[in-house]
Structures are given as structure tokens and as C-alpha cells.
N, C-alpha and C positions, 0 to 999 in steps of 0.2 A: 269546234269552231265553224262558223257559218261561211267563212270566206275561203275559197280554194284557189289554187294556181290557175291562171288563165281567165279569171272572172273580170268583168269590167265593173269598176267601182267608182263611187263619188265620195270625196272626203267631206264629212258633215260637221267637223269641228277642228279647231286648231289653226295654226298659221297658214296651212294650205287649204283652208275651207273653200269648197266649190270646185276644186280641181278634179279632173277625171283621169283615169288611166287603167292599165291592165296590170293584174297582179303577176309579178315575176316570180316571187318566192313567198311561201308562208311558213311561219314558225308556230305550230299549234301549241307546243309546250309553253311558249312565252306569250301567246295570243297576239302576235305581231305579224305584219305583212310588209313586203317591199313592193312598191308600185313604181312603174317606170315614169320618170318625169315629175315625181312628187317627193317632197322632203329631200331635195338634192343639196348636198353640202360639198364645199371645196376642201380638199385635203392636200396639204403641202407634203410632197414626197421627196425624201433625200435621194441622191444618186446611189444606185446599187453597186455600180462598178466605178473604177477611177476615171474611165473615159466617157462616162455618161453624165448628162446634166440633170439637175433636180427639176421637178415639174409640179404643176398643180393639176390634180385630177378631180373630176366631179363624181361623187358617189351617192347613190340613192340609199338613204338610211331607212330603217324600219319605222313603221307607224303602228300604233295600237289598233287592234281590230274593232274596238268599240267606237273609234273615231271615223270609221268608214261604213258605207252601206252599198249594197248591190245596186247597180244601175238597171232599172227595169228595161228589158229589151223592147217592149212595146212603145214606151214613151220617153225613156232616158232619164226618168226621175228616180230618186232614191226609194228603195223598197225593202221590206223585210222578207225573210225567206221562210217557207213552209215546206213540209214533206207530203207528197201524195204518192200513194201506192198504185202503180199501174201494172197490172198482171202480177208478176213476181218481183218487180223491181221497185226501189224507192227512188222517186224523182224529185229534185228540188224545184219548187215553183215560187214565183213571186206573189206576195200577198195583195199587191195593188191590182194587177191585171190577171193573175192566174197563169201567166205564160211560163213554160218550163225553161230551165237553164241548161 
């Protein structure tokens, strides 16, 4: 999967199209990522104890990795990812500007 934890991304399709955020968690086996502030849903939670009140919590739900693209660090636009070998290491680079991630 081309998206990793900590990447800055842009949503390119779906209800949250155009929103940007940072990846909180990725699920490579399901090809999904959780992004802070994107695809937030409200969940009504019952009281856990007898002296506690019920509440409404906001939770970020996963979004499919095909619906997001890496934000290019040079210009902030969506870009695809490539691999460049620098010395002995593999480095992820953006296709638009060639800057490393």
C-alpha cells in the first residue's frame, strides 16, 4: 500500500473530496486508512456505569486508500508515489516534483 502512517494526504473522491489531513492509522490488509478530521461520524454511546450519562462521541472512520493521494510537499497538490534507490536505501518520492517523503 502506498499510504503510510504520518503521511499528509488529500481525499480525491467521495463525500469528503478535497479535504486534507494526516494519516493516523493504516490497515494494509484492508487497504484502508484513518485520517484525522476526515470521514468523522457521530456515535451514540450508552452509559457504561449506572452513575454515568450517555454521550455522543465523534469517531474518524476508515476510508479506502484508492480514494486518497499523497499531498506533494513542494506544492500541496495530489501526487502519485515512486521509489528511488539512494545508496542502499529505498526512498519514496513524488511523481510530480520528485521530492522525497
